[in-house]
N, C-alpha and C positions, 0 to 999 in steps of 0.2 A: 563208651561209643565214640567220646569226641576224640579223635585224632584218626578213626578208623579209616577205611578206605573201601569204600562200599563197591562193587560191583567194576572194581579196578579200576575205577574212575571218580568217582566222588568223594573227596576230600572232607569229612564232618569234622566243623569249626567251632560250632556254638548251639546251644540247645534252647530251644525255641517255646513251647510247652509242652506238657504231657498228660495224658489220662490214662483210664482202663483199657482204654483200645491200644495205644504205645505211645510214641513219643514222635516231637517233630523237632527237626534240626536245619540250620543253617550249614549248606556243603558248598566247596567251590569244587567248579567240574576243571578237572587235570588235564582233560582232552582239549579245552578250548582254548585259545588265543587270549592270555589276562588272566585266565582260572574265573569266569566268571561265579557269581555267588548263585545260587538256586536253593529251593525248598526241598527237602527230601523228609517224606512221612514213611515213618516206620511202623507199621500195623503189625502188631505182635498178639494171636489167637491165644487166648487163655485156656481153651478148652483141651482134652486128650479123646476127644471123641474120635474113633479111628475113620469116619464118615465125614467128617467134618473138613477135611483138607480139601478131599477132589470138589467139593461143591462150593467153597471157600474159593479156590483158582480158580474154576469155571465162573463164578461172578465176579471174580474178581477180575479176570481176564475180560471179561464182556464189557464192564465198566468201565473199564482203563481205554477199551476201543472207542467207547463214546466220548470220552472224555479228550482224545485225539482229534474226534473231529470236531468238536465244541471249541477248541484251541484257537481256531482260524478266527474266531471276533476278538476284535482285541481289546472287548471289555471282558474279556474271560481270561484267565493265567492258563499258559500255553503248556500241556503236558510234554516232557522232556523225556520222560523213559520211566518203565515201571517191570520192575525184575522180582525175582523171588529166592531167597538165599537162606539154606537152612529152614525151610520151611517156617519163613516169615516173610512176608511181602512190603515192597518198596515201591513207594510214588516218588516222583521227581518232578516240581514244576518249578515255573518261574518267578520267581521272586518279583512281587510288586512294593515298590517300595511306597509308602502313605502312611496313612491312618486310616481307622476303621470309624464310620460316620456316628458310632455310638460316642466317639470323644465330643462330637460335636451336639450333640442331642444329651447333656449333662442334665440331671433332674432339675427341674423347674425352667431350665431353659427353653424358651418358646422360638420357631422357627414362624418367617412370615409366610404368606400365604404364595407368593410368588418363589419362594425358595423350595414349597412342596411341590408344585407344579412344575417348576423346572427338574428335582429330583423324578417325578414321575416323567417326565420326558426321553428323561438320560436313562431308566431303567427298564421302562416298557420294551422298549425297543430290543433290549437283551432279552428277558423273558421271550419275547415272538421268536427269537432265531434258536433258543435253546428249544421251546415247545415246539418248533417244526420239525426239529431233530427227537421229537419224542421223550424229550428229557423234562423230566418234573425235579426242580431244583429241591425242596421240602423243609429248605432251613433258612430261607430269605429272611434278613433282619439287620438292625444294624451294625451288627460286630460283621457278619459278611458283606458289608458293601466299605469296599474301600476306596478314600477319596486319592487316588494316585498324583503323588509330589509332583510328578514332569510336566502334568499337563490336567490337572485337577478333575479328569473325569471319574467318572465311579465305575469300580470294577467289581463285577459279581464272584466271590470265592467260594471254596468249601461246598461242594456238591460232588454229584456223580459217585466215581468210585470211592471215595474221602467218605462221604455219606456212608455209604451202605458196608464199607467195609468197617467203620466204626463198631458197627453193629454185630457184625458176624459173630463176634467172640461171646457175645450176649444170646444169641440167636440158640434154640433146638434147632436138633437135625432135620425135624418135622417144617419148621419156621423158616429152615433154609431152603430147602424143597421148595416150598407157598410162596416164601420170600413175602410175610406179611406183617413183619415188625414195623410198629410204628417208628417213623423218625421225624424228629424236628426238635422247637424250641418252645415249649407251653407259655402261652399267651401271644405268639406268632401262627399256632398251629390251628386249622378248624378241624371242626369235629370228623369227620370223614375222614383226615389222614390220621388223626387220633384212633381211629378203627383200620388203618392200615390199608386205606383204601384212597391215595392221594389223586388227584385229579390236576391240569395245568390252571385250572382256577383257583388251586388251592394255594397257588404262586401267587397268585392276585391278591390274594385276602392277606397273607403276610405281609405285602405290599404297601396292602388298604393299611392295616395295622400300623405300619412302620409311620405310615405320611401322619397318622394320627397321633403317635407319639411324638412327631417333631412339631406339630402343629397344637399341641397341646402341653405339652411338658411334662408328660405324665408316662410313667411306665405300663405296659397295657395291663398289668395285674391289679393296678389303679383305679382301672376303669371298671364301671358296675354294667349289668346286664338286666335286660327287660325280664322281668319274672317268668312272663307267659312265652314272648316269644323268643327269648334270646338273644335278641338283638344287642350289642354294644350301646353303650349311652355314653354320648363322648361330648356332645354339641353345644352343650352348657360350659364347659370347661374350656372354648376354644374363641377365636376371633375370628372365625370363616365366613365367607359369602355363601349363600342357599346354592350357586350353579356348583362349588366345590364341594359343598358339604353332599349334595345328590350323587357327586360321582363317587366320593369315599364309601357311602353309604351302601351304595350297591356294590361294592366291590368287597366289603367286610359283610354282608346279607351270610346269616347261618345257614338258612341252606342251599348249598352249592347251587342249586339249578338257578335260583334266583339273582344270582352274582352275574355280572360280566364275566362270559365264558373263554376268550381270548385275551389276550393285550390289545390286539390291535383293535378291539371294541373300546376299549380304556381311551383310546389313544385317539378315535374319531371323536369321542365325548370331551375330549381335552380338547381337540379343533375347534369344535362347536361353540366353545365359551371363551377361547382365547382368540379366535377368529371367526367374530359371528357372520354370516352373509356370505361367505368366501364361496366362490364355486365348489369346491370341494367339501363345505359343510353343508351347500346346499343339496347338491347329488346323495351327500349320507343319509339327509333327511327323506329324502326323495324313496330312498331305495329301502331304508327302513318300513316307509309307510306301503309302499308297493308288497314288501316282502309281507308283511301283516295281513295286508288284503289278500293274497294268494295264498296263504297258509289257512285263515278264518273264512273267507267268504265278504267280510265286512270289515268296516275301521271303525271301531269305538269316538264318538266324541269327543271324550277325556285323551285319548290318542290324538286325533286330529289338534285339539287345541295345544298340546305339548309340540307338535310335530311347529304348529305356527310360531308358538315361541319361540324354538329353535330358530326358526328362519328370521325374525321379526327382530329379537332383542339387542340390545348394543352391545356393542363389544364390553368384554369381561372387565369388572371393577373391582379390585379388591375390598375388603371390608376396612372400616375405616378404625382406627383404636378405639376400644372402649364399646365395642358393640358388635353382636355375633353374628350380623348381617345388614347388609346396605337396605335401610326401610325404603327406597327409592325404588327399590327391584322387586316390587311385590309380585308376586304368580301370578298369570293371567287364567281366569277360571273359566269354565263352560258358561256357568250360571252368567258371569258379566258381559259374554261375547254373545252367544246364542239365545236370540228370543223368540226366533219362529219357531213355532210349533210343527211348521211341517215345511220341508224343500223338494221341488222338482225341478229336475234337469233331463232334457232329451237328447240323447247322445246317440247317434246311428240308427235315426226313427225308432229307439227302445225309450221308452219313459222308465225313468228309475226314481221310486219314490222311496224317502228318508222319511223315518218320525221320529220325532225328539219329544221325549216327555218333558213336562217341564215340572213335575213334581221334584225329582229326584237327579241333580246336575250327576251325580257320581253314576247314575246308572244310565244316562244317557247311550243311544248306541245308533250308528249309521248303518241299514241294514239292506243288502242289495237285493229286494225281494224277487224282483222280475226274471231274475237271471238264473238259468239252470247251472247247478253245480259242476256237471260233466261238460259243460262248456268252457272250458279252462281259456283258449283263446281268448273268447268273447271277454270273461273275467279280466283276464290281461291286458286287453286294449283300454277297457272300462276302468280299469286300477289305474291304470297308467295316465290315462287322460284326467280323475278326480285327484291324482298325485300332481300332475304339473297344473291345474288350477290351483289346487291349496298353494304349492312352491310359487306359481305364480302370486299372489295373495300375500302371500308372506313377504316375497322379495319387494314385492311395491309397496308396504307396508314400512319395511324398514328405508328402503329409499325415501320416502315421504318424509319419514321423520328424519331422517338423516338431511333431507332439503329444508327441512323446516330450523333445525340446530344449524345450517350452514347461513340460512338466511339471515339470520337475529346477528347483527354485530356483538363482539364479545363486550364493548362497554358500554352495551343499551340495556338499562332496565327494562324487561321485559314486564307488561300489564300484569295486576293482579286479578284475575277473575275470583268473581264469586258465585257462589250456588246453593240454591236452597238448604244443602247438606250442610253446609261451611262456609256460613256467613263468615263477613270480615268481622273482626275482633274488634273491638274497640280499645282507646288507650286505658292500659294498666299494670296490673302488673299479677308475675307467678313464679312458683316456687319452681327451681328446678330440683326433682327428686332423681337424677342418675346423670352423674357427672357428662358433660356435653359439646363436642368439637364446636368452636364458634365459625361460621362459616361466613366469607366475604357478601354470598349473596346465597338465594335459597335454591340450594342442591350444587352450589361451587365450589371451588378450592377451599380447604382448612384456612384459618386465618394463622393456624399456631396455638393459639389461647383456646384454654377449657375453661366453661363456667361449672365448677363444684358443683356436686347435690348439696342441697340446701339453700342456694343461693338465691336470695329473690330478686328478679328481673323486673326491668319497665319495659314493656310493651310498645311498639307505634300504632298499633292496629293495624298493619298488611301480614296477609297471609299469603304465602303462594306452595298451593298444594299441602304438606303436612309442615311445613316450616314456618314459622313466626319471627317478624323483625321486631328486634329489641335495642334501646336505646343506653341502658344503664343496667349493669356496669360496663359493659362496653357497646359498641356498636355493631352489629352483624345479624346473623341469621341463626337458630337453634331449632331441634327436631321437637315440635309440639309434644310428642307424643312422654317425652322425657321430662315434662312440665306437669301441675296441677294448678289450678285455681285456688289456694289455700293460704295467699298471703295475709301475714299477721297485720293487724289493723291498727 
């Protein structure tokens, strides 16, 4: 094949790869100035079934047309040509100079949380684009995400016609007619895709697994799964904040209906943790809550608490080294926030009573009892009013927190408050049971020093939240839960 002129235009100069479906070459386009390089994929069917060729040709043409539409995105290689010679198919695509992300994910190499978020912010818009054209990639993985050398942008490759045609030579005539053969890579492919029924959220699953591979340094096949639910178990291998872990876990839920259904939903969740309490984040939260109410006729208190958290939480804080999540970002719970057993409101001369059982916080529900289900307009008005009230409460909480933080000079030592549940510790000693970063102040920036496990430390008696001040062997603050009262006497 080397040296052969295809379609009287493309001069084959180098073999890039080969497989059961055909070969991939680098070729020169002899009809363009400078003979620029391109990629030629030779797709050679191995079946002699007389019914195969017309079916394969039809599917090949359909998928090539799809690739033509997708090539208008800067982060997808353009389809330059497709043709058939001697009952064999050829695709000509733009050559992307760069390296696959798999090179950056060598075994044991862990990406930082910021790197993972940046990858999500780059790849999700690509998925938004292809899904809007009715295309599912079906083989998203590090090998198919190319870091382009010219600008370091991520480019998504190897999908559409390439993926379909790769499988044609392995398909029976019946499978060709129904187009049901599973396409994908084990480990990155969710269960519904393995059954030949991929969905847009199947690509979201694959991207979530790719992120987990990056942040854990482990191949997906090395990750365990829950024997009952089938969910992937990975957080104990990673240093990841609760906020990002929640997003990744929803991306890779075993049952597709529990996942994010669109790339846009994932981007909105990312925005809420990277730009908390911005107008966009507030609008997203209010929209979600009104949507839940219009759909079900009520909003559970658990969801209300979730919405309040989304609005009132501080800006995203990545995890410290050596810990799986920042202990200062403990999630807000319904039990610690809602204490009243009954809340009454009067809107438009109608009384809305909400009952909140105190026995089981997880089963709290706020039901709008007196509103007929048929009066959708009233439900919309009341739901909107409730959404605005909760949004206002969340924003007020966030603003008050920011004002309090800004009113405290950076060089001023905050007074330490003691409570009956958290008495001030007397001067003494503790043993560090898990290596801990030393802080200049309670919850403040790290000093760069680490107190190793097994070290005995001397305390000053000052406690602030979960932080305890020490005077030896170094001066600073460490997280109390990483110590125990068992110093050797």
